[in-house]
CHARMM-style PDB file with segment names, atoms N, HN, CA, C and O in Angstrom:
ATOM      1  N   UNK     1      12.363   7.174   4.614  1.00  0.00      PROA
ATOM      2  CA  UNK     1      13.617   6.687   4.068  1.00  0.00      PROA
ATOM      3  C   UNK     1      13.351   5.412   3.292  1.00  0.00      PROA
ATOM      4  O   UNK     1      12.566   4.577   3.741  1.00  0.00      PROA
ATOM      5  N   UNK     2      13.964   5.240   2.173  1.00  0.00      PROA
ATOM      6  HN  UNK     2      14.602   5.918   1.807  1.00  0.00      PROA
ATOM      7  CA  UNK     2      13.787   4.089   1.305  1.00  0.00      PROA
ATOM      8  C   UNK     2      14.525   2.877   1.852  1.00  0.00      PROA
ATOM      9  O   UNK     2      15.610   2.992   2.422  1.00  0.00      PROA
ATOM     10  N   UNK     3      13.897   1.683   1.660  1.00  0.00      PROA
ATOM     11  HN  UNK     3      13.016   1.589   1.197  1.00  0.00      PROA
ATOM     12  CA  UNK     3      14.568   0.456   2.064  1.00  0.00      PROA
ATOM     13  C   UNK     3      15.442  -0.080   0.939  1.00  0.00      PROA
ATOM     14  O   UNK     3      16.089  -1.113   1.112  1.00  0.00      PROA
ATOM     15  N   UNK     4      15.480   0.601  -0.223  1.00  0.00      PROA
ATOM     16  HN  UNK     4      14.954   1.440  -0.363  1.00  0.00      PROA
ATOM     17  CA  UNK     4      16.345   0.225  -1.319  1.00  0.00      PROA
ATOM     18  C   UNK     4      15.766  -0.808  -2.262  1.00  0.00      PROA
ATOM     19  O   UNK     4      16.397  -1.130  -3.268  1.00  0.00      PROA
ATOM     20  N   UNK     5      14.580  -1.344  -1.972  1.00  0.00      PROA
ATOM     21  HN  UNK     5      14.068  -1.082  -1.154  1.00  0.00      PROA
ATOM     22  CA  UNK     5      13.966  -2.344  -2.839  1.00  0.00      PROA
ATOM     23  C   UNK     5      13.035  -1.674  -3.844  1.00  0.00      PROA
ATOM     24  O   UNK     5      12.286  -0.760  -3.498  1.00  0.00      PROA
ATOM     25  N   UNK     6      13.090  -2.132  -5.077  1.00  0.00      PROA
ATOM     26  HN  UNK     6      13.699  -2.874  -5.358  1.00  0.00      PROA
ATOM     27  CA  UNK     6      12.226  -1.610  -6.128  1.00  0.00      PROA
ATOM     28  C   UNK     6      10.830  -2.192  -5.967  1.00  0.00      PROA
ATOM     29  O   UNK     6      10.656  -3.409  -5.904  1.00  0.00      PROA
ATOM     30  N   UNK     7       9.833  -1.306  -5.900  1.00  0.00      PROA
ATOM     31  HN  UNK     7       9.974  -0.318  -5.951  1.00  0.00      PROA
ATOM     32  CA  UNK     7       8.441  -1.738  -5.814  1.00  0.00      PROA
ATOM     33  C   UNK     7       7.762  -1.456  -7.144  1.00  0.00      PROA
ATOM     34  O   UNK     7       8.132  -0.513  -7.844  1.00  0.00      PROA
ATOM     35  N   UNK     8       6.784  -2.256  -7.492  1.00  0.00      PROA
ATOM     36  HN  UNK     8       6.483  -3.021  -6.923  1.00  0.00      PROA
ATOM     37  CA  UNK     8       5.993  -2.025  -8.694  1.00  0.00      PROA
ATOM     38  C   UNK     8       4.527  -1.915  -8.288  1.00  0.00      PROA
ATOM     39  O   UNK     8       4.131  -2.463  -7.259  1.00  0.00      PROA
ATOM     40  N   UNK     9       3.718  -1.218  -9.079  1.00  0.00      PROA
ATOM     41  HN  UNK     9       4.039  -0.773  -9.915  1.00  0.00      PROA
ATOM     42  CA  UNK     9       2.295  -1.106  -8.752  1.00  0.00      PROA
ATOM     43  C   UNK     9       1.624  -2.483  -8.776  1.00  0.00      PROA
ATOM     44  O   UNK     9       2.012  -3.351  -9.559  1.00  0.00      PROA
ATOM     45  N   UNK    10       0.625  -2.679  -7.923  1.00  0.00      PROA
ATOM     46  HN  UNK    10       0.310  -1.974  -7.287  1.00  0.00      PROA
ATOM     47  CA  UNK    10      -0.134  -3.933  -7.917  1.00  0.00      PROA
ATOM     48  C   UNK    10      -1.580  -3.712  -8.325  1.00  0.00      PROA
ATOM     49  O   UNK    10      -2.300  -4.675  -8.591  1.00  0.00      PROA
ATOM     50  N   UNK    11      -2.016  -2.464  -8.379  1.00  0.00      PROA
ATOM     51  HN  UNK    11      -1.431  -1.682  -8.163  1.00  0.00      PROA
ATOM     52  CA  UNK    11      -3.380  -2.108  -8.781  1.00  0.00      PROA
ATOM     53  C   UNK    11      -3.303  -0.912  -9.703  1.00  0.00      PROA
ATOM     54  O   UNK    11      -2.437  -0.049  -9.555  1.00  0.00      PROA
ATOM     55  N   UNK    12      -4.231  -0.869 -10.671  1.00  0.00      PROA
ATOM     56  HN  UNK    12      -4.934  -1.569 -10.792  1.00  0.00      PROA
ATOM     57  CA  UNK    12      -4.297   0.297 -11.543  1.00  0.00      PROA
ATOM     58  C   UNK    12      -5.722   0.474 -12.046  1.00  0.00      PROA
ATOM     59  O   UNK    12      -6.464  -0.496 -12.203  1.00  0.00      PROA
ATOM     60  N   UNK    13      -6.096   1.734 -12.299  1.00  0.00      PROA
ATOM     61  HN  UNK    13      -5.493   2.522 -12.172  1.00  0.00      PROA
ATOM     62  CA  UNK    13      -7.429   2.069 -12.798  1.00  0.00      PROA
ATOM     63  C   UNK    13      -7.274   3.052 -13.944  1.00  0.00      PROA
ATOM     64  O   UNK    13      -6.498   4.002 -13.851  1.00  0.00      PROA
ATOM     65  N   UNK    14      -8.007   2.828 -15.018  1.00  0.00      PROA
ATOM     66  HN  UNK    14      -8.638   2.056 -15.093  1.00  0.00      PROA
ATOM     67  CA  UNK    14      -7.979   3.745 -16.153  1.00  0.00      PROA
ATOM     68  C   UNK    14      -8.747   5.007 -15.787  1.00  0.00      PROA
ATOM     69  O   UNK    14      -9.895   4.936 -15.348  1.00  0.00      PROA
ATOM     70  N   UNK    15      -8.119   6.153 -15.968  1.00  0.00      PROA
ATOM     71  HN  UNK    15      -7.187   6.211 -16.325  1.00  0.00      PROA
ATOM     72  CA  UNK    15      -8.757   7.428 -15.653  1.00  0.00      PROA
ATOM     73  C   UNK    15      -9.796   7.820 -16.690  1.00  0.00      PROA
ATOM     74  O   UNK    15     -10.600   8.717 -16.437  1.00  0.00      PROA
ATOM     75  N   UNK    16      -9.804   7.181 -17.842  1.00  0.00      PROA
ATOM     76  HN  UNK    16      -9.151   6.452 -18.049  1.00  0.00      PROA
ATOM     77  CA  UNK    16     -10.762   7.506 -18.899  1.00  0.00      PROA
ATOM     78  C   UNK    16     -12.043   6.677 -18.813  1.00  0.00      PROA
ATOM     79  O   UNK    16     -13.142   7.227 -18.888  1.00  0.00      PROA
ATOM     80  N   UNK    17     -11.909   5.334 -18.655  1.00  0.00      PROA
ATOM     81  HN  UNK    17     -11.017   4.887 -18.594  1.00  0.00      PROA
ATOM     82  CA  UNK    17     -13.091   4.472 -18.737  1.00  0.00      PROA
ATOM     83  C   UNK    17     -13.409   3.720 -17.452  1.00  0.00      PROA
ATOM     84  O   UNK    17     -14.464   3.094 -17.362  1.00  0.00      PROA
ATOM     85  N   UNK    18     -12.523   3.763 -16.448  1.00  0.00      PROA
ATOM     86  HN  UNK    18     -11.665   4.272 -16.521  1.00  0.00      PROA
ATOM     87  CA  UNK    18     -12.790   3.110 -15.169  1.00  0.00      PROA
ATOM     88  C   UNK    18     -12.367   1.657 -15.072  1.00  0.00      PROA
ATOM     89  O   UNK    18     -12.601   1.020 -14.045  1.00  0.00      PROA
ATOM     90  N   UNK    19     -11.738   1.106 -16.131  1.00  0.00      PROA
ATOM     91  HN  UNK    19     -11.547   1.623 -16.966  1.00  0.00      PROA
ATOM     92  CA  UNK    19     -11.255  -0.277 -16.060  1.00  0.00      PROA
ATOM     93  C   UNK    19     -10.298  -0.400 -14.883  1.00  0.00      PROA
ATOM     94  O   UNK    19      -9.406   0.431 -14.712  1.00  0.00      PROA
ATOM     95  N   UNK    20     -10.485  -1.443 -14.069  1.00  0.00      PROA
ATOM     96  HN  UNK    20     -11.210  -2.118 -14.208  1.00  0.00      PROA
ATOM     97  CA  UNK    20      -9.622  -1.665 -12.906  1.00  0.00      PROA
ATOM     98  C   UNK    20      -8.927  -3.013 -13.059  1.00  0.00      PROA
ATOM     99  O   UNK    20      -9.559  -4.012 -13.404  1.00  0.00      PROA
ATOM    100  N   UNK    21      -7.628  -3.032 -12.801  1.00  0.00      PROA
ATOM    101  HN  UNK    21      -7.115  -2.221 -12.520  1.00  0.00      PROA
ATOM    102  CA  UNK    21      -6.837  -4.253 -12.915  1.00  0.00      PROA
ATOM    103  C   UNK    21      -5.951  -4.425 -11.692  1.00  0.00      PROA
ATOM    104  O   UNK    21      -5.574  -3.462 -11.024  1.00  0.00      PROA
ATOM    105  N   UNK    22      -5.631  -5.696 -11.422  1.00  0.00      PROA
ATOM    106  HN  UNK    22      -5.938  -6.478 -11.965  1.00  0.00      PROA
ATOM    107  CA  UNK    22      -4.754  -6.044 -10.311  1.00  0.00      PROA
ATOM    108  C   UNK    22      -3.705  -7.012 -10.834  1.00  0.00      PROA
ATOM    109  O   UNK    22      -4.013  -7.880 -11.651  1.00  0.00      PROA
ATOM    110  N   UNK    23      -2.461  -6.871 -10.369  1.00  0.00      PROA
ATOM    111  HN  UNK    23      -2.210  -6.166  -9.706  1.00  0.00      PROA
ATOM    112  CA  UNK    23      -1.366  -7.717 -10.821  1.00  0.00      PROA
ATOM    113  C   UNK    23      -1.503  -9.114 -10.222  1.00  0.00      PROA
ATOM    114  O   UNK    23      -1.634  -9.262  -9.007  1.00  0.00      PROA
ATOM    115  N   UNK    24      -1.473 -10.131 -11.070  1.00  0.00      PROA
ATOM    116  HN  UNK    24      -1.367 -10.011 -12.057  1.00  0.00      PROA
ATOM    117  CA  UNK    24      -1.530 -11.532 -10.652  1.00  0.00      PROA
ATOM    118  C   UNK    24      -0.099 -12.047 -10.601  1.00  0.00      PROA
ATOM    119  O   UNK    24       0.511 -12.285 -11.643  1.00  0.00      PROA
ATOM    120  N   UNK    25       0.440 -12.219  -9.408  1.00  0.00      PROA
ATOM    121  HN  UNK    25      -0.056 -12.026  -8.561  1.00  0.00      PROA
ATOM    122  CA  UNK    25       1.830 -12.646  -9.244  1.00  0.00      PROA
ATOM    123  C   UNK    25       2.073 -14.055  -9.771  1.00  0.00      PROA
ATOM    124  O   UNK    25       3.153 -14.346 -10.285  1.00  0.00      PROA
ATOM    125  N   UNK    26       1.082 -14.927  -9.646  1.00  0.00      PROA
ATOM    126  HN  UNK    26       0.205 -14.690  -9.228  1.00  0.00      PROA
ATOM    127  CA  UNK    26       1.236 -16.303 -10.106  1.00  0.00      PROA
ATOM    128  C   UNK    26       1.373 -16.366 -11.624  1.00  0.00      PROA
ATOM    129  O   UNK    26       2.272 -17.028 -12.143  1.00  0.00      PROA
ATOM    130  N   UNK    27       0.480 -15.677 -12.335  1.00  0.00      PROA
ATOM    131  HN  UNK    27      -0.251 -15.140 -11.914  1.00  0.00      PROA
ATOM    132  CA  UNK    27       0.469 -15.689 -13.800  1.00  0.00      PROA
ATOM    133  C   UNK    27       1.359 -14.609 -14.411  1.00  0.00      PROA
ATOM    134  O   UNK    27       1.619 -14.617 -15.614  1.00  0.00      PROA
ATOM    135  N   UNK    28       1.828 -13.670 -13.566  1.00  0.00      PROA
ATOM    136  HN  UNK    28       1.616 -13.664 -12.588  1.00  0.00      PROA
ATOM    137  CA  UNK    28       2.651 -12.552 -14.000  1.00  0.00      PROA
ATOM    138  C   UNK    28       1.989 -11.747 -15.120  1.00  0.00      PROA
ATOM    139  O   UNK    28       2.581 -11.505 -16.172  1.00  0.00      PROA
ATOM    140  N   UNK    29       0.728 -11.336 -14.858  1.00  0.00      PROA
ATOM    141  HN  UNK    29       0.247 -11.532 -14.004  1.00  0.00      PROA
ATOM    142  CA  UNK    29      -0.027 -10.520 -15.797  1.00  0.00      PROA
ATOM    143  C   UNK    29      -1.080  -9.724 -15.046  1.00  0.00      PROA
ATOM    144  O   UNK    29      -1.386 -10.028 -13.893  1.00  0.00      PROA
ATOM    145  N   UNK    30      -1.636  -8.707 -15.692  1.00  0.00      PROA
ATOM    146  HN  UNK    30      -1.388  -8.461 -16.628  1.00  0.00      PROA
ATOM    147  CA  UNK    30      -2.707  -7.915 -15.107  1.00  0.00      PROA
ATOM    148  C   UNK    30      -4.032  -8.635 -15.306  1.00  0.00      PROA
ATOM    149  O   UNK    30      -4.270  -9.198 -16.374  1.00  0.00      PROA
ATOM    150  N   UNK    31      -4.907  -8.629 -14.286  1.00  0.00      PROA
ATOM    151  HN  UNK    31      -4.713  -8.173 -13.418  1.00  0.00      PROA
ATOM    152  CA  UNK    31      -6.237  -9.237 -14.331  1.00  0.00      PROA
ATOM    153  C   UNK    31      -7.289  -8.185 -13.989  1.00  0.00      PROA
ATOM    154  O   UNK    31      -7.064  -7.332 -13.130  1.00  0.00      PROA
ATOM    155  N   UNK    32      -8.436  -8.248 -14.662  1.00  0.00      PROA
ATOM    156  HN  UNK    32      -8.618  -8.940 -15.360  1.00  0.00      PROA
ATOM    157  CA  UNK    32      -9.530  -7.325 -14.394  1.00  0.00      PROA
ATOM    158  C   UNK    32     -10.082  -7.571 -12.998  1.00  0.00      PROA
ATOM    159  O   UNK    32     -10.287  -8.717 -12.599  1.00  0.00      PROA
ATOM    160  N   UNK    33     -10.322  -6.497 -12.258  1.00  0.00      PROA
ATOM    161  HN  UNK    33     -10.155  -5.566 -12.582  1.00  0.00      PROA
ATOM    162  CA  UNK    33     -10.869  -6.559 -10.902  1.00  0.00      PROA
ATOM    163  C   UNK    33     -12.385  -6.721 -10.988  1.00  0.00      PROA
ATOM    164  O   UNK    33     -13.038  -6.098 -11.824  1.00  0.00      PROA
ATOM    165  N   UNK    34     -12.931  -7.557 -10.121  1.00  0.00      PROA
ATOM    166  HN  UNK    34     -12.400  -8.063  -9.441  1.00  0.00      PROA
ATOM    167  CA  UNK    34     -14.381  -7.713 -10.028  1.00  0.00      PROA
ATOM    168  C   UNK    34     -14.887  -7.001  -8.786  1.00  0.00      PROA
ATOM    169  O   UNK    34     -14.283  -7.076  -7.716  1.00  0.00      PROA
ATOM    170  N   UNK    35     -16.013  -6.306  -8.950  1.00  0.00      PROA
ATOM    171  HN  UNK    35     -16.504  -6.245  -9.819  1.00  0.00      PROA
ATOM    172  CA  UNK    35     -16.686  -5.643  -7.837  1.00  0.00      PROA
ATOM    173  C   UNK    35     -18.079  -6.241  -7.747  1.00  0.00      PROA
ATOM    174  O   UNK    35     -18.864  -6.126  -8.688  1.00  0.00      PROA
ATOM    175  N   UNK    36     -18.395  -6.876  -6.630  1.00  0.00      PROA
ATOM    176  HN  UNK    36     -17.757  -6.969  -5.866  1.00  0.00      PROA
ATOM    177  CA  UNK    36     -19.679  -7.550  -6.434  1.00  0.00      PROA
ATOM    178  C   UNK    36     -19.962  -8.554  -7.556  1.00  0.00      PROA
ATOM    179  O   UNK    36     -21.100  -8.676  -8.009  1.00  0.00      PROA
ATOM    180  N   UNK    37     -18.924  -9.272  -8.002  1.00  0.00      PROA
ATOM    181  HN  UNK    37     -18.000  -9.173  -7.634  1.00  0.00      PROA
ATOM    182  CA  UNK    37     -19.080 -10.288  -9.035  1.00  0.00      PROA
ATOM    183  C   UNK    37     -19.124  -9.754 -10.455  1.00  0.00      PROA
ATOM    184  O   UNK    37     -19.240 -10.532 -11.402  1.00  0.00      PROA
ATOM    185  N   UNK    38     -19.032  -8.428 -10.622  1.00  0.00      PROA
ATOM    186  HN  UNK    38     -18.938  -7.796  -9.853  1.00  0.00      PROA
ATOM    187  CA  UNK    38     -19.072  -7.821 -11.941  1.00  0.00      PROA
ATOM    188  C   UNK    38     -17.684  -7.301 -12.313  1.00  0.00      PROA
ATOM    189  O   UNK    38     -17.121  -6.484 -11.584  1.00  0.00      PROA
ATOM    190  N   UNK    39     -17.119  -7.761 -13.442  1.00  0.00      PROA
ATOM    191  HN  UNK    39     -17.576  -8.425 -14.035  1.00  0.00      PROA
ATOM    192  CA  UNK    39     -15.803  -7.259 -13.846  1.00  0.00      PROA
ATOM    193  C   UNK    39     -15.851  -5.780 -14.218  1.00  0.00      PROA
ATOM    194  O   UNK    39     -16.783  -5.334 -14.887  1.00  0.00      PROA
ATOM    195  N   UNK    40     -14.857  -5.029 -13.787  1.00  0.00      PROA
ATOM    196  HN  UNK    40     -14.100  -5.391 -13.243  1.00  0.00      PROA
ATOM    197  CA  UNK    40     -14.759  -3.596 -14.109  1.00  0.00      PROA
ATOM    198  C   UNK    40     -13.906  -3.459 -15.370  1.00  0.00      PROA
ATOM    199  O   UNK    40     -12.754  -3.029 -15.308  1.00  0.00      PROA
ATOM    200  N   UNK    41     -14.493  -3.834 -16.530  1.00  0.00      PROA
ATOM    201  HN  UNK    41     -15.429  -4.183 -16.581  1.00  0.00      PROA
ATOM    202  CA  UNK    41     -13.741  -3.881 -17.782  1.00  0.00      PROA
ATOM    203  C   UNK    41     -13.623  -2.539 -18.485  1.00  0.00      PROA
ATOM    204  O   UNK    41     -12.727  -2.359 -19.309  1.00  0.00      PROA
ATOM    205  N   UNK    42     -14.501  -1.595 -18.182  1.00  0.00      PROA
ATOM    206  HN  UNK    42     -15.229  -1.741 -17.512  1.00  0.00      PROA
ATOM    207  CA  UNK    42     -14.442  -0.299 -18.844  1.00  0.00      PROA
ATOM    208  C   UNK    42     -14.796  -0.423 -20.310  1.00  0.00      PROA
ATOM    209  O   UNK    42     -15.603  -1.273 -20.688  1.00  0.00      PROA
ATOM    210  N   UNK    43     -14.203   0.414 -21.134  1.00  0.00      PROA
ATOM    211  HN  UNK    43     -13.548   1.104 -20.827  1.00  0.00      PROA
ATOM    212  CA  UNK    43     -14.449   0.422 -22.572  1.00  0.00      PROA
ATOM    213  C   UNK    43     -13.354  -0.376 -23.277  1.00  0.00      PROA
ATOM    214  O   UNK    43     -12.181  -0.022 -23.158  1.00  0.00      PROA
ATOM    215  N   UNK    44     -13.697  -1.449 -24.012  1.00  0.00      PROA
ATOM    216  HN  UNK    44     -14.650  -1.736 -24.108  1.00  0.00      PROA
ATOM    217  CA  UNK    44     -12.666  -2.267 -24.658  1.00  0.00      PROA
ATOM    218  C   UNK    44     -11.900  -1.513 -25.753  1.00  0.00      PROA
ATOM    219  O   UNK    44     -10.827  -1.958 -26.162  1.00  0.00      PROA
ATOM    220  N   UNK    45     -12.428  -0.384 -26.231  1.00  0.00      PROA
ATOM    221  HN  UNK    45     -13.299  -0.022 -25.898  1.00  0.00      PROA
ATOM    222  CA  UNK    45     -11.768   0.391 -27.284  1.00  0.00      PROA
ATOM    223  C   UNK    45     -10.969   1.574 -26.738  1.00  0.00      PROA
ATOM    224  O   UNK    45     -10.410   2.360 -27.503  1.00  0.00      PROA
ATOM    225  N   UNK    46     -10.921   1.693 -25.430  1.00  0.00      PROA
ATOM    226  HN  UNK    46     -11.375   1.054 -24.808  1.00  0.00      PROA
ATOM    227  CA  UNK    46     -10.217   2.807 -24.782  1.00  0.00      PROA
ATOM    228  C   UNK    46      -8.696   2.625 -24.909  1.00  0.00      PROA
ATOM    229  O   UNK    46      -8.180   1.511 -24.817  1.00  0.00      PROA
ATOM    230  N   UNK    47      -8.002   3.736 -25.120  1.00  0.00      PROA
ATOM    231  HN  UNK    47      -8.421   4.641 -25.194  1.00  0.00      PROA
ATOM    232  CA  UNK    47      -6.542   3.739 -24.997  1.00  0.00      PROA
ATOM    233  C   UNK    47      -6.297   4.155 -23.550  1.00  0.00      PROA
ATOM    234  O   UNK    47      -6.309   5.342 -23.224  1.00  0.00      PROA
ATOM    235  N   UNK    48      -6.076   3.168 -22.689  1.00  0.00      PROA
ATOM    236  HN  UNK    48      -6.066   2.204 -22.954  1.00  0.00      PROA
ATOM    237  CA  UNK    48      -6.095   3.371 -21.243  1.00  0.00      PROA
ATOM    238  C   UNK    48      -5.046   4.375 -20.759  1.00  0.00      PROA
ATOM    239  O   UNK    48      -3.890   4.371 -21.180  1.00  0.00      PROA
ATOM    240  N   UNK    49      -5.510   5.220 -19.866  1.00  0.00      PROA
ATOM    241  HN  UNK    49      -6.449   5.224 -19.524  1.00  0.00      PROA
ATOM    242  CA  UNK    49      -4.676   6.204 -19.178  1.00  0.00      PROA
ATOM    243  C   UNK    49      -4.637   5.761 -17.715  1.00  0.00      PROA
ATOM    244  O   UNK    49      -5.511   6.130 -16.931  1.00  0.00      PROA
ATOM    245  N   UNK    50      -3.625   4.970 -17.348  1.00  0.00      PROA
ATOM    246  HN  UNK    50      -2.916   4.670 -17.985  1.00  0.00      PROA
ATOM    247  CA  UNK    50      -3.558   4.398 -16.010  1.00  0.00      PROA
ATOM    248  C   UNK    50      -3.235   5.460 -14.977  1.00  0.00      PROA
ATOM    249  O   UNK    50      -2.553   6.442 -15.269  1.00  0.00      PROA
ATOM    250  N   UNK    51      -3.734   5.252 -13.764  1.00  0.00      PROA
ATOM    251  HN  UNK    51      -4.288   4.454 -13.527  1.00  0.00      PROA
ATOM    252  CA  UNK    51      -3.564   6.210 -12.673  1.00  0.00      PROA
ATOM    253  C   UNK    51      -2.217   6.088 -11.970  1.00  0.00      PROA
ATOM    254  O   UNK    51      -2.062   6.570 -10.848  1.00  0.00      PROA
ATOM    255  N   UNK    52      -1.255   5.459 -12.603  1.00  0.00      PROA
ATOM    256  HN  UNK    52      -1.380   5.068 -13.515  1.00  0.00      PROA
ATOM    257  CA  UNK    52       0.086   5.337 -12.028  1.00  0.00      PROA
ATOM    258  C   UNK    52       0.894   6.509 -12.580  1.00  0.00      PROA
ATOM    259  O   UNK    52       1.172   6.578 -13.777  1.00  0.00      PROA
ATOM    260  N   UNK    53       1.264   7.420 -11.697  1.00  0.00      PROA
ATOM    261  HN  UNK    53       1.038   7.364 -10.725  1.00  0.00      PROA
ATOM    262  CA  UNK    53       1.907   8.652 -12.136  1.00  0.00      PROA
ATOM    263  C   UNK    53       3.002   9.041 -11.154  1.00  0.00      PROA
ATOM    264  O   UNK    53       3.521   8.191 -10.431  1.00  0.00      PROA
ATOM    265  N   UNK    54       3.343  10.283 -11.128  1.00  0.00      PROA
ATOM    266  HN  UNK    54       2.921  10.974 -11.715  1.00  0.00      PROA
ATOM    267  CA  UNK    54       4.402  10.769 -10.248  1.00  0.00      PROA
ATOM    268  C   UNK    54       4.118  10.602  -8.769  1.00  0.00      PROA
ATOM    269  O   UNK    54       5.032  10.722  -7.953  1.00  0.00      PROA
ATOM    270  N   UNK    55       2.866  10.325  -8.400  1.00  0.00      PROA
ATOM    271  HN  UNK    55       2.124  10.227  -9.062  1.00  0.00      PROA
ATOM    272  CA  UNK    55       2.527  10.111  -6.996  1.00  0.00      PROA
ATOM    273  C   UNK    55       3.004   8.746  -6.502  1.00  0.00      PROA
ATOM    274  O   UNK    55       3.169   8.540  -5.300  1.00  0.00      PROA
ATOM    275  N   UNK    56       3.226   7.808  -7.440  1.00  0.00      PROA
ATOM    276  HN  UNK    56       3.091   7.975  -8.416  1.00  0.00      PROA
ATOM    277  CA  UNK    56       3.721   6.473  -7.066  1.00  0.00      PROA
ATOM    278  C   UNK    56       5.241   6.515  -7.017  1.00  0.00      PROA
ATOM    279  O   UNK    56       5.897   6.905  -7.983  1.00  0.00      PROA
ATOM    280  N   UNK    57       5.784   6.113  -5.892  1.00  0.00      PROA
ATOM    281  HN  UNK    57       5.251   5.797  -5.107  1.00  0.00      PROA
ATOM    282  CA  UNK    57       7.230   6.078  -5.737  1.00  0.00      PROA
ATOM    283  C   UNK    57       7.716   4.633  -5.770  1.00  0.00      PROA
ATOM    284  O   UNK    57       7.313   3.835  -4.923  1.00  0.00      PROA
ATOM    285  N   UNK    58       8.573   4.276  -6.731  1.00  0.00      PROA
ATOM    286  HN  UNK    58       8.900   4.924  -7.419  1.00  0.00      PROA
ATOM    287  CA  UNK    58       9.045   2.895  -6.807  1.00  0.00      PROA
ATOM    288  C   UNK    58       9.983   2.509  -5.667  1.00  0.00      PROA
ATOM    289  O   UNK    58      10.256   1.327  -5.457  1.00  0.00      PROA
ATOM    290  N   UNK    59      10.473   3.495  -4.938  1.00  0.00      PROA
ATOM    291  HN  UNK    59      10.252   4.455  -5.108  1.00  0.00      PROA
ATOM    292  CA  UNK    59      11.303   3.241  -3.769  1.00  0.00      PROA
ATOM    293  C   UNK    59      10.638   3.904  -2.576  1.00  0.00      PROA
ATOM    294  O   UNK    59      10.467   5.123  -2.568  1.00  0.00      PROA
ATOM    295  N   UNK    60      10.261   3.134  -1.576  1.00  0.00      PROA
ATOM    296  HN  UNK    60      10.399   2.144  -1.582  1.00  0.00      PROA
ATOM    297  CA  UNK    60       9.619   3.706  -0.403  1.00  0.00      PROA
ATOM    298  C   UNK    60       8.793   2.669   0.329  1.00  0.00      PROA
ATOM    299  O   UNK    60       8.959   1.466   0.131  1.00  0.00      PROA
ATOM    300  N   UNK    61       7.892   3.157   1.184  1.00  0.00      PROA
ATOM    301  HN  UNK    61       7.757   4.134   1.344  1.00  0.00      PROA
ATOM    302  CA  UNK    61       7.049   2.286   1.985  1.00  0.00      PROA
ATOM    303  C   UNK    61       5.902   1.728   1.147  1.00  0.00      PROA
ATOM    304  O   UNK    61       5.477   2.355   0.177  1.00  0.00      PROA
ATOM    305  N   UNK    62       5.396   0.541   1.523  1.00  0.00      PROA
ATOM    306  HN  UNK    62       5.741   0.031   2.312  1.00  0.00      PROA
ATOM    307  CA  UNK    62       4.246  -0.049   0.853  1.00  0.00      PROA
ATOM    308  C   UNK    62       3.007   0.803   1.015  1.00  0.00      PROA
ATOM    309  O   UNK    62       2.097   0.705   0.192  1.00  0.00      PROA
ATOM    310  N   UNK    63       2.931   1.626   2.032  1.00  0.00      PROA
ATOM    311  HN  UNK    63       3.670   1.705   2.701  1.00  0.00      PROA
ATOM    312  CA  UNK    63       1.749   2.433   2.317  1.00  0.00      PROA
ATOM    313  C   UNK    63       1.452   3.440   1.204  1.00  0.00      PROA
ATOM    314  O   UNK    63       0.309   3.871   1.056  1.00  0.00      PROA
ATOM    315  N   UNK    64       2.468   3.821   0.420  1.00  0.00      PROA
ATOM    316  HN  UNK    64       3.397   3.471   0.541  1.00  0.00      PROA
ATOM    317  CA  UNK    64       2.217   4.807  -0.622  1.00  0.00      PROA
ATOM    318  C   UNK    64       2.114   4.178  -2.008  1.00  0.00      PROA
ATOM    319  O   UNK    64       2.282   4.871  -3.011  1.00  0.00      PROA
ATOM    320  N   UNK    65       1.839   2.871  -2.080  1.00  0.00      PROA
ATOM    321  HN  UNK    65       1.702   2.308  -1.265  1.00  0.00      PROA
ATOM    322  CA  UNK    65       1.706   2.209  -3.371  1.00  0.00      PROA
ATOM    323  C   UNK    65       0.421   2.599  -4.058  1.00  0.00      PROA
ATOM    324  O   UNK    65      -0.508   3.081  -3.410  1.00  0.00      PROA
ATOM    325  N   UNK    66       0.353   2.398  -5.366  1.00  0.00      PROA
ATOM    326  HN  UNK    66       1.108   2.006  -5.892  1.00  0.00      PROA
ATOM    327  CA  UNK    66      -0.843   2.743  -6.146  1.00  0.00      PROA
ATOM    328  C   UNK    66      -2.005   1.875  -5.712  1.00  0.00      PROA
ATOM    329  O   UNK    66      -1.836   0.676  -5.492  1.00  0.00      PROA
ATOM    330  N   UNK    67      -3.171   2.461  -5.586  1.00  0.00      PROA
ATOM    331  HN  UNK    67      -3.308   3.435  -5.765  1.00  0.00      PROA
ATOM    332  CA  UNK    67      -4.374   1.741  -5.160  1.00  0.00      PROA
ATOM    333  C   UNK    67      -5.443   1.871  -6.208  1.00  0.00      PROA
ATOM    334  O   UNK    67      -5.437   2.825  -6.986  1.00  0.00      PROA
ATOM    335  N   UNK    68      -6.386   0.904  -6.246  1.00  0.00      PROA
ATOM    336  HN  UNK    68      -6.391   0.129  -5.614  1.00  0.00      PROA
ATOM    337  CA  UNK    68      -7.542   0.962  -7.151  1.00  0.00      PROA
ATOM    338  C   UNK    68      -8.535   1.916  -6.573  1.00  0.00      PROA
ATOM    339  OT1 UNK    68      -9.596   2.133  -7.158  1.00  0.00      PROA
TER     340      UNK     68
END
C-alpha cells in the first residue's frame, strides 16, 4: 500500500554505456558514481538510456526504488 508520498529515483545507470550517477540532495543535481576511486563515466558521446522504467514506482516503499 502506498504512503502517498512521491518518491524520485536516487540512482541511475545508462543501459548503453554503463555510466552510473547518484542524486546529490545538497547540490540538487546528478553526480557520477565512483567505484574503487574510479568514476563510472561511460561514453561522453552516448545518448543515455537510463535504467529508470516501469519497474520504478514513484508511489510505494523505499525498498523498490531504482538501484545502481
